[in-house]
C-alpha positions in Angstrom: 8.8 155.6 68.0 11.3 154.3 65.7 14.7 153.1 66.7 17.3 154.0 64.3 19.6 151.3 63.2 22.6 153.7 63.8 21.9 153.8 67.5 21.7 150.0 67.7 25.0 149.6 65.9 26.6 152.3 68.1 25.3 150.6 71.2 26.7 147.3 70.1 30.0 148.8 69.3 30.2 150.5 72.7 29.3 147.2 74.3 32.0 145.3 72.4 34.5 147.9 73.3 33.6 147.6 77.0 33.7 143.8 77.0 36.9 143.7 74.8 38.8 145.7 77.4 38.2 143.0 80.0 40.9 140.3 80.0 39.1 137.9 82.2 36.5 135.3 81.2 33.2 136.5 82.5 31.5 133.2 81.6 33.2 131.2 84.4 33.9 131.8 88.1 35.5 135.2 88.5 39.0 135.1 89.8 40.1 137.5 92.6 43.6 138.8 93.0 44.7 137.3 96.3 48.0 138.5 98.0 50.7 135.9 97.8 53.8 136.5 99.9 57.1 136.2 98.1 58.9 132.9 98.2 61.7 132.9 100.8 65.0 131.5 99.7 66.8 129.8 102.7 70.2 130.9 101.3 69.0 134.5 101.4 68.0 134.2 105.0 71.5 132.9 105.9 73.1 135.8 103.9 70.9 138.3 105.7 71.7 136.8 109.1 75.4 136.9 108.3 75.3 140.5 107.2 73.3 141.5 110.3 76.0 139.8 112.5 78.8 141.7 110.6 77.0 145.0 111.1 76.5 144.3 114.8 80.1 143.3 115.3 81.3 146.4 113.5 78.9 148.9 115.1 79.0 147.7 118.7 82.1 148.0 120.8 83.4 144.6 121.9 85.3 144.1 125.2 89.0 143.3 125.0 89.4 139.6 125.6 91.5 138.8 128.7 94.6 136.8 128.1 97.0 135.2 130.5 100.7 135.5 130.8 103.1 132.7 131.5 106.7 131.8 130.8 108.2 128.3 131.0 112.0 127.9 131.3 113.2 125.2 128.9 117.0 125.2 129.1 120.3 127.1 129.6 121.8 127.8 126.2 125.0 129.2 127.5 126.9 129.3 130.8 125.7 126.3 132.7 125.0 126.6 136.4 128.1 126.5 138.5 130.4 127.6 135.7 133.7 128.9 137.0 134.7 132.3 135.6 137.5 134.8 136.1 136.8 138.1 138.0 135.5 140.8 135.7 134.8 138.4 132.8 132.1 139.4 130.4 129.3 136.8 130.4 126.9 136.3 127.5 124.0 134.4 129.1 121.2 132.9 127.1 118.0 131.0 128.1 115.5 129.1 126.0 111.9 129.8 127.2 108.4 129.2 125.9 105.5 131.6 126.0 102.9 129.3 127.5 100.4 132.0 128.2 97.7 133.2 125.8 99.0 136.8 125.5 101.5 137.7 122.9 104.6 139.4 124.3 105.3 142.8 122.7 107.7 145.6 123.4 105.8 146.6 126.6 106.9 143.4 128.4 110.1 143.5 130.5 112.6 141.4 132.4 113.6 142.6 135.8 116.1 141.6 138.5 114.2 139.9 141.3 117.1 138.5 143.5 120.8 138.5 143.8 123.5 140.9 142.4 122.7 142.7 139.1 126.3 142.0 137.8 126.3 144.9 135.4 123.1 144.0 133.4 120.4 146.7 133.0 117.2 146.2 134.9 114.5 146.5 133.6 115.1 145.5 130.0 112.8 144.5 127.2 111.6 140.9 127.0 112.0 139.6 123.5 108.6 139.6 121.7 107.0 136.2 121.3 103.6 134.9 120.1 101.6 132.7 122.5 102.8 129.1 122.3 106.2 129.8 120.7 109.7 129.4 122.0 112.2 132.2 122.1 115.6 133.1 123.5 116.4 135.6 126.2 119.9 137.0 126.1 121.6 139.2 128.7 125.2 140.3 129.1 126.7 140.3 132.6 130.0 141.1 134.1 131.4 138.7 136.7 132.1 140.4 140.1 135.7 141.1 141.0 135.5 139.3 144.3 135.8 135.5 144.4 132.7 133.5 145.4 129.4 132.0 144.2 126.9 134.3 142.7 123.3 133.9 141.5 121.4 136.6 139.8 117.6 135.8 139.3 115.4 137.5 136.8 111.7 137.4 136.0 109.3 138.5 133.2 106.8 141.3 133.9 103.6 142.2 132.0 102.9 145.8 130.8 100.8 146.4 134.0 103.8 145.5 136.2 102.6 142.0 137.2 105.4 139.3 137.3 104.6 136.1 135.6 106.2 132.7 134.9 109.2 131.2 136.6 112.3 133.1 137.4 115.5 132.2 135.5 119.0 132.9 136.7 122.7 132.9 136.0 124.7 130.9 138.6 128.5 131.3 138.5 131.5 130.9 140.7 134.2 133.6 140.4 137.5 132.0 140.9 139.9 133.3 143.5 143.6 133.9 143.2 145.5 130.7 143.6 148.6 130.7 145.7 151.8 130.0 143.7 154.2 127.5 145.1 157.8 128.4 145.4 
């Protein structure tokens, strides 16, 4: 049996082609592809945690935080206590107060008469809006009674749910009487 040189060349070429397609070195230790987890960037972990927190905050209902109402009287800005006035005089009373609670006063807050004569002022009436921790002015217009005497009209702030809060504030006047004329 005679081996033809063409078959030998063809076998060598096929062998070279097979070994030429292999990229690894077969003479040394074979390398195996081992799974290596991706490198974790700490900044990316913080970003992912922040984004997860935002999604949770947006997607889950949060309870309304409970705030507290309080009003602190600071000073009378007009008509000092015991001021003598004429019967029927119009009285522009102003008080300086501070919102010492944690709730912001909005248009749902009111001032109501709690003691004494109403002296022509509407009750209830809106409490001037004020942010927590700020000072504001409460202004009310009264009419002095026609009868001589001492009068005190006390008012207080009320929350939207009807709960009174803070200290009451008042107007305290003396309506002068007719003085006898000497002849």
